[in-house]
C-alpha positions as CSV (number, residue, x, y, z in Angstrom):
1,M,11.0,-11.5,-51.9
2,K,12.7,-8.2,-52.7
3,L,9.3,-6.4,-52.2
4,F,8.8,-8.1,-48.8
5,K,12.3,-7.0,-47.7
6,R,11.6,-3.5,-48.8
7,I,8.3,-3.4,-46.9
8,I,10.1,-4.7,-43.7
9,K,12.8,-2.1,-44.2
10,Y,10.3,0.8,-44.4
11,L,8.3,-0.6,-41.5
12,L,11.5,-0.6,-39.3
13,I,12.3,2.9,-40.4
14,L,8.8,4.0,-39.5
15,I,8.9,2.2,-36.1
16,G,12.4,3.7,-35.4
17,G,11.2,7.2,-36.4
18,A,8.1,6.9,-34.2
19,G,10.2,5.7,-31.3
20,L,12.6,8.7,-31.8
21,A,9.7,11.1,-32.0
22,I,8.3,9.7,-28.7
23,V,11.7,10.1,-27.0
24,I,12.0,13.7,-28.2
25,A,8.4,14.5,-27.2
26,I,8.8,13.3,-23.6
27,N,12.0,15.2,-23.2
28,V,10.3,18.5,-24.4
29,S,7.1,18.3,-22.3
30,P,5.4,16.0,-19.9
31,R,2.1,16.3,-21.8
32,P,2.6,13.3,-24.2
33,F,3.1,11.1,-21.2
34,V,0.2,12.6,-19.4
35,F,-2.0,12.0,-22.5
36,F,-1.0,8.3,-22.4
37,L,-1.8,8.0,-18.7
38,N,-5.2,9.6,-19.0
39,H,-6.2,7.2,-21.7
40,A,-4.8,4.2,-19.7
41,A,-6.7,5.4,-16.6
42,K,-10.0,5.3,-18.6
43,D,-9.8,1.5,-18.8
44,E,-9.9,1.2,-15.0
45,A,-13.3,0.6,-13.5
46,A,-14.2,0.7,-9.8
47,I,-15.3,-2.6,-8.4
48,R,-18.9,-2.6,-7.2
49,P,-19.3,-4.4,-3.9
50,R,-22.0,-7.0,-3.7
51,A,-23.9,-5.2,-1.0
52,Y,-23.7,-1.8,-2.7
53,Q,-27.5,-1.3,-3.1
54,S,-28.1,-1.9,0.6
55,Y,-25.6,0.8,1.4
56,R,-27.1,3.1,-1.2
57,D,-30.6,2.8,0.2
58,Q,-29.5,4.1,3.6
59,I,-28.0,7.4,2.4
60,S,-28.5,10.5,0.3
61,I,-26.1,11.8,-2.3
62,K,-25.6,15.3,-3.6
63,K,-23.6,15.1,-6.8
64,D,-21.5,17.7,-8.6
65,V,-21.9,20.4,-6.0
66,R,-19.8,23.4,-7.1
67,Y,-17.6,24.8,-4.4
68,S,-16.0,28.2,-4.2
69,S,-12.5,28.1,-5.6
70,Q,-10.0,30.1,-7.6
71,S,-9.3,27.1,-9.8
72,A,-11.4,24.8,-12.1
73,K,-12.7,21.3,-11.5
74,N,-14.2,22.6,-8.3
75,T,-17.0,20.1,-7.8
76,M,-17.8,17.6,-5.0
77,D,-20.1,14.7,-4.2
78,I,-21.6,14.6,-0.7
79,F,-22.6,11.2,0.8
80,Y,-24.6,11.6,4.0
81,K,-27.2,10.1,6.3
82,K,-29.9,12.5,7.5
83,D,-29.7,13.7,11.1
84,N,-26.1,12.4,11.4
85,R,-24.1,15.4,12.5
86,T,-22.3,14.0,15.5
87,K,-19.4,12.1,13.9
88,P,-16.6,13.9,12.0
89,T,-17.1,14.4,8.3
90,I,-14.5,12.9,5.9
91,I,-13.2,15.2,3.1
92,W,-11.6,13.0,0.4
93,A,-9.3,13.6,-2.5
94,H,-9.2,10.9,-5.3
95,G,-6.2,9.3,-6.9
96,G,-4.8,9.4,-10.4
97,A,-1.1,10.2,-10.3
98,F,-2.0,14.0,-10.1
99,V,-2.8,14.0,-13.8
100,A,-5.9,11.8,-14.1
101,G,-8.8,10.4,-12.0
102,D,-12.1,11.7,-10.8
103,K,-14.2,11.8,-7.6
104,S,-16.5,9.2,-9.1
105,G,-13.8,6.5,-8.5
106,T,-14.6,6.8,-4.7
107,T,-18.4,6.4,-5.0
108,Y,-18.6,2.8,-3.7
109,W,-16.3,3.4,-0.8
110,A,-17.9,6.7,0.2
111,T,-21.4,5.2,0.0
112,K,-20.4,2.3,2.3
113,M,-18.6,4.7,4.7
114,A,-21.7,7.0,4.9
115,A,-24.0,4.0,5.4
116,N,-21.7,3.0,8.3
117,G,-22.1,6.4,10.0
118,Y,-19.4,8.7,8.6
119,N,-20.5,11.3,6.1
120,V,-18.1,11.8,3.1
121,V,-17.4,14.7,0.8
122,S,-15.4,13.5,-2.2
123,I,-13.9,16.3,-4.2
124,N,-12.5,17.0,-7.7
125,Y,-9.5,19.2,-8.0
126,P,-7.5,20.6,-11.0
127,L,-5.1,18.1,-12.6
128,A,-1.5,18.5,-13.7
129,P,0.1,19.8,-15.8
130,D,-2.7,22.4,-16.4
131,R,-2.5,23.3,-12.7
132,Q,0.6,22.6,-10.7
133,Y,1.5,22.1,-7.0
134,P,0.5,23.6,-4.6
135,T,-2.8,24.5,-6.3
136,Q,-4.3,21.1,-5.5
137,V,-3.4,21.4,-1.8
138,N,-4.9,24.9,-1.5
139,Q,-8.0,23.9,-3.4
140,M,-8.7,21.0,-1.0
141,R,-8.5,23.6,1.8
142,E,-11.0,25.7,-0.1
143,A,-13.3,22.7,-0.4
144,I,-13.2,22.2,3.4
145,Q,-13.9,25.8,4.0
146,F,-16.9,25.7,1.6
147,V,-18.4,22.7,3.4
148,H,-18.0,24.4,6.7
149,R,-19.8,27.5,5.5
150,N,-22.6,25.8,3.6
151,Y,-23.5,22.4,5.0
152,A,-23.8,22.8,8.8
153,K,-27.4,21.4,8.6
154,Q,-26.4,18.1,7.0
155,L,-22.8,17.5,8.3
156,N,-20.5,18.0,11.2
157,V,-18.6,20.9,9.9
158,Q,-16.6,21.6,13.1
159,K,-14.6,18.4,13.0
160,V,-13.3,16.9,9.8
161,V,-11.1,14.0,8.8
162,V,-8.9,14.8,5.8
163,G,-8.2,11.8,3.6
164,G,-7.3,10.5,0.1
165,D,-6.1,7.7,-2.0
166,S,-2.8,7.5,-4.0
167,A,-2.2,11.1,-5.3
168,G,-5.1,12.2,-3.2
169,A,-3.4,10.8,-0.1
170,H,-0.4,13.0,-0.9
171,I,-2.7,16.1,-1.2
172,A,-4.5,15.2,2.0
173,S,-1.2,14.8,3.8
174,Q,0.0,18.2,2.6
175,V,-3.2,19.8,3.8
176,I,-2.6,18.4,7.3
177,A,1.1,19.3,7.2
178,A,0.4,22.9,6.1
179,Q,-2.3,23.3,8.7
180,Y,0.1,22.3,11.5
181,N,3.5,23.4,10.1
182,H,4.0,27.1,9.7
183,Q,7.1,26.7,7.5
184,L,5.2,24.7,4.8
185,A,2.1,26.9,5.1
186,T,4.1,30.0,4.4
187,A,6.0,28.4,1.5
188,I,2.9,27.3,-0.4
189,N,0.7,30.3,0.6
190,Y,-1.7,28.1,2.6
191,H,-4.3,30.0,4.6
192,H,-5.1,28.3,7.8
193,L,-8.6,26.9,8.3
194,R,-10.6,28.8,10.9
195,D,-13.4,27.3,13.0
196,V,-12.6,23.9,11.5
197,K,-10.7,21.3,13.4
198,I,-8.9,18.5,11.5
199,V,-9.3,15.7,14.0
200,G,-7.6,13.0,11.9
201,G,-6.2,11.8,8.6
202,L,-6.8,8.8,6.4
203,L,-4.0,8.1,4.0
204,Y,-4.4,5.2,1.5
205,C,-1.6,4.2,-0.8
206,G,0.1,7.6,-1.2
207,P,3.5,9.0,-1.9
208,Y,5.0,11.1,0.8
209,D,8.7,11.3,-0.2
210,I,8.6,11.4,-4.0
211,K,12.3,11.9,-4.5
212,Q,12.9,8.6,-2.7
213,M,11.5,6.7,-5.7
214,V,14.1,8.0,-8.2
215,N,17.0,8.0,-5.7
216,K,16.8,4.4,-4.8
217,K,19.5,2.1,-6.2
218,H,17.3,-0.6,-7.6
219,V,14.5,1.4,-9.3
220,D,13.8,0.1,-12.8
221,T,13.9,2.4,-15.9
222,M,10.1,2.5,-16.4
223,T,9.4,3.5,-12.8
224,K,12.0,6.3,-13.1
225,L,10.4,7.4,-16.3
226,F,7.0,7.4,-14.7
227,V,8.1,9.3,-11.6
228,N,10.1,11.9,-13.5
229,Q,7.3,12.6,-16.0
230,V,4.7,12.9,-13.3
231,G,7.0,15.0,-11.1
232,W,7.6,17.3,-14.0
233,A,3.9,17.6,-14.7
234,Y,2.9,18.1,-11.1
235,L,5.7,20.5,-10.1
236,G,6.2,22.3,-13.4
237,D,10.0,21.8,-13.6
238,K,11.9,19.1,-15.5
239,D,14.6,19.2,-12.9
240,W,12.0,19.1,-10.1
241,K,14.2,16.9,-7.9
242,N,16.6,19.8,-7.3
243,S,13.9,22.5,-7.2
244,A,12.5,24.2,-4.1
245,K,9.1,22.5,-4.8
246,G,11.0,19.1,-4.9
247,R,11.5,19.5,-1.1
248,L,8.2,21.1,-0.3
249,V,6.2,18.3,-2.0
250,S,7.6,15.6,0.4
251,T,5.4,15.5,3.4
252,V,7.9,13.6,5.4
253,N,10.0,16.8,5.7
254,Y,7.3,18.6,7.6
255,V,6.0,16.2,10.3
256,N,5.7,17.5,13.8
257,K,4.0,16.7,17.0
258,Q,1.0,18.9,16.2
259,F,-0.3,16.5,13.7
260,P,-3.7,14.9,14.5
261,P,-4.1,11.1,14.7
262,I,-3.3,9.5,11.3
263,F,-4.3,6.2,9.7
264,I,-1.8,5.0,7.0
265,T,-2.1,1.9,4.8
266,D,-0.6,0.6,1.6
267,G,-0.3,-2.5,-0.4
268,N,3.1,-4.3,-1.0
269,N,2.9,-4.6,-4.8
270,G,3.3,-1.8,-7.3
271,S,2.6,0.9,-4.7
272,F,4.3,3.3,-2.2
273,E,4.7,1.0,0.8
274,A,8.2,2.2,1.7
275,Q,7.0,5.8,1.8
276,G,4.0,4.9,3.9
277,K,6.2,3.2,6.4
278,E,8.6,6.1,6.4
279,L,5.8,8.6,7.2
280,Y,4.4,6.2,9.8
281,H,7.8,6.0,11.6
282,K,8.3,9.8,11.5
283,L,4.9,10.4,13.0
284,R,5.5,7.9,15.7
285,E,8.9,9.5,16.5
286,E,7.0,12.8,17.0
287,G,4.5,11.2,19.3
288,V,1.6,11.4,16.9
289,A,-1.1,8.8,17.5
290,T,-0.7,6.8,14.4
291,Q,-2.3,3.5,13.2
292,A,-1.1,1.6,10.2
293,L,-2.1,-1.4,8.1
294,F,0.7,-3.0,6.0
295,F,1.0,-6.6,4.7
296,G,3.5,-9.4,5.0
297,K,5.2,-11.1,2.0
298,E,2.9,-14.1,2.3
299,R,0.3,-12.4,0.1
300,K,0.4,-9.9,-2.7
301,V,-1.7,-6.7,-2.0
302,N,-1.9,-4.2,-4.9
303,H,-2.0,-0.4,-5.1
304,E,-5.5,0.9,-4.3
305,Y,-6.5,-2.5,-2.9
306,Q,-8.8,-0.8,-0.4
307,F,-11.5,0.0,-3.0
308,D,-12.1,-3.7,-3.7
309,L,-14.4,-3.8,-0.7
310,D,-15.3,-7.5,-0.9
311,S,-11.7,-8.6,-0.9
312,R,-10.0,-9.9,2.2
313,A,-7.6,-7.0,2.3
314,G,-10.3,-4.5,1.4
315,K,-12.4,-5.7,4.3
316,E,-9.5,-5.5,6.7
317,C,-8.8,-1.9,5.7
318,F,-12.4,-0.8,6.0
319,E,-12.7,-2.4,9.4
320,D,-9.4,-0.9,10.7
321,T,-10.5,2.5,9.3
322,Q,-13.8,2.3,11.2
323,D,-11.9,1.4,14.4
324,F,-9.6,4.3,13.9
325,L,-12.5,6.7,13.3
326,K,-14.4,5.5,16.4
327,N,-11.5,6.7,18.5
328,L,-11.9,10.2,17.1
329,D,-15.6,10.5,18.0
């Protein structure tokens, strides 16, 4: 019995010591938390739609094309139908909380979208904390410029729709904002795209007012921890909420009437619905042609729901996106 009690005592000491070490580690650097997120993200698999093969048979895919950039992770996948250069090309940034994720997560959606007439370029970009904001925003601009210079024979490179999911939606929203807001462009050293017109934006389940998440009264401790660690990794400052980047990173601060038409959607469970609605209302106030898809309380719709292409909500999103894009042609 004494031996058992002694073992329990030492186990509790070890657990307590490990817990203390974790607390110290995440207060010194965001990297331990990022390490955990990356391993958690590996367990998530994209949901293959039942009709995927029929979509795949209609299109061509160029994988891992390296685009010109000053930063690493500069590869893209191109999904296209031959002789389809009339409709705008979608340039897409993947999600992953700025610290994880890969363009491969958008393959099923991009394949279906290309099969339905809209070519897609899905990009990789450098992840935090190895590269910090605004590197990702400027690299997406570099990807758009590369497509314009090198793929005029396969794609419509004069008109592009900039889009993304989750963290990628934030990056896409910042590209649009910097393209049409001189103040933001100057602050993040964004060079305007020449000879390319951003004719629309597709923003799925993204954060656009990041400080809102930690300033709200009823935010639970784990959510605050998540946001603070990700914000630290992405912006490079533990006190990012009070830093200059803390304001620049919130797209809602830079909306103006010059924005192109925008489609915004989000789920109502474990996502950024309040921020999507805030951006939607700010765009409407500025007179920007804006379309939105949000959901009532009668059903639960999760973060990144749109990539479950066979689900009821996923189908609604895809159809609404198609309707939005048709108005841009």
